[in-house]
BAFI-16052 format. One record per residue (C-alpha): residue number from 0; x, y, z. Coordinates in steps of 0.05 Angstrom, whole numbers, padded with zeros to 5 digits. Layout:
BEGIN
+-----+--------+--------+--------+
|  nr |     c1 |     c2 |     c3 |
+-----+--------+--------+--------+
| NUM |      X |      Y |      Z |
...
+-----+--------+--------+--------+
//
This chain:
BEGIN
+-----+--------+--------+--------+
|  nr |     c1 |     c2 |     c3 |
+-----+--------+--------+--------+
|   0 | -00420 | -00241 | -00395 |
|   1 | -00417 | -00307 | -00431 |
|   2 | -00393 | -00373 | -00402 |
|   3 | -00322 | -00367 | -00429 |
|   4 | -00310 | -00298 | -00398 |
|   5 | -00338 | -00322 | -00332 |
|   6 | -00293 | -00384 | -00331 |
|   7 | -00233 | -00340 | -00348 |
|   8 | -00249 | -00293 | -00290 |
|   9 | -00256 | -00352 | -00242 |
|  10 | -00190 | -00382 | -00266 |
|  11 | -00154 | -00315 | -00257 |
|  12 | -00183 | -00308 | -00187 |
|  13 | -00161 | -00378 | -00168 |
|  14 | -00092 | -00365 | -00197 |
|  15 | -00086 | -00300 | -00157 |
|  16 | -00107 | -00334 | -00093 |
|  17 | -00056 | -00390 | -00105 |
|  18 | -00001 | -00338 | -00117 |
|  19 | -00020 | -00300 | -00054 |
|  20 | -00020 | -00363 | -00011 |
|  21 |  00049 | -00381 | -00039 |
|  22 |  00074 | -00310 | -00026 |
|  23 |  00052 | -00314 |  00047 |
|  24 |  00094 | -00377 |  00058 |
|  25 |  00158 | -00343 |  00035 |
|  26 |  00199 | -00407 |  00039 |
|  27 |  00222 | -00422 | -00032 |
|  28 |  00249 | -00378 | -00088 |
|  29 |  00181 | -00384 | -00123 |
|  30 |  00146 | -00358 | -00060 |
|  31 |  00193 | -00298 | -00057 |
|  32 |  00183 | -00285 | -00130 |
|  33 |  00107 | -00284 | -00121 |
|  34 |  00115 | -00238 | -00061 |
|  35 |  00154 | -00188 | -00103 |
|  36 |  00103 | -00192 | -00160 |
|  37 |  00046 | -00179 | -00111 |
|  38 |  00083 | -00122 | -00077 |
|  39 |  00097 | -00089 | -00144 |
|  40 |  00024 | -00098 | -00165 |
|  41 | -00003 | -00067 | -00101 |
|  42 |  00046 | -00008 | -00097 |
|  43 |  00017 |  00061 | -00105 |
|  44 |  00049 |  00108 | -00156 |
|  45 |  00089 |  00162 | -00119 |
|  46 |  00047 |  00218 | -00148 |
|  47 | -00017 |  00185 | -00123 |
|  48 |  00005 |  00169 | -00052 |
|  49 | -00051 |  00191 | -00005 |
|  50 | -00005 |  00187 |  00056 |
|  51 |  00041 |  00242 |  00032 |
|  52 |  00029 |  00310 |  00064 |
|  53 |  00059 |  00372 |  00032 |
|  54 |  00061 |  00409 |  00099 |
|  55 |  00105 |  00354 |  00129 |
|  56 |  00147 |  00344 |  00067 |
|  57 |  00163 |  00419 |  00062 |
|  58 |  00172 |  00426 |  00138 |
|  59 |  00118 |  00479 |  00144 |
|  60 |  00083 |  00455 |  00206 |
|  61 |  00090 |  00473 |  00279 |
|  62 |  00156 |  00465 |  00313 |
|  63 |  00157 |  00428 |  00380 |
|  64 |  00153 |  00492 |  00423 |
|  65 |  00095 |  00521 |  00383 |
|  66 |  00057 |  00455 |  00387 |
|  67 |  00067 |  00451 |  00463 |
|  68 |  00042 |  00522 |  00472 |
|  69 | -00018 |  00508 |  00427 |
|  70 | -00035 |  00445 |  00466 |
|  71 | -00031 |  00482 |  00532 |
|  72 | -00078 |  00535 |  00504 |
|  73 | -00029 |  00592 |  00508 |
|  74 | -00034 |  00648 |  00457 |
|  75 |  00025 |  00667 |  00414 |
+-----+--------+--------+--------+
//
């Protein structure tokens, strides 16, 4: 990496930190704009959301009674 690329990376890092600090304040319109930009940049795409669970989404898990019996150690 040559000197120009390094300076560019440092400048981008400083700019990002400045935007993040402004977004945390959330007092002015510019702060709220930076907050929305950062939220959009950090959002996961819906198809790559690691918190989604197909069993829960399709309602295929235990119901409350089955779970209670399982936790008490009773057989079905």
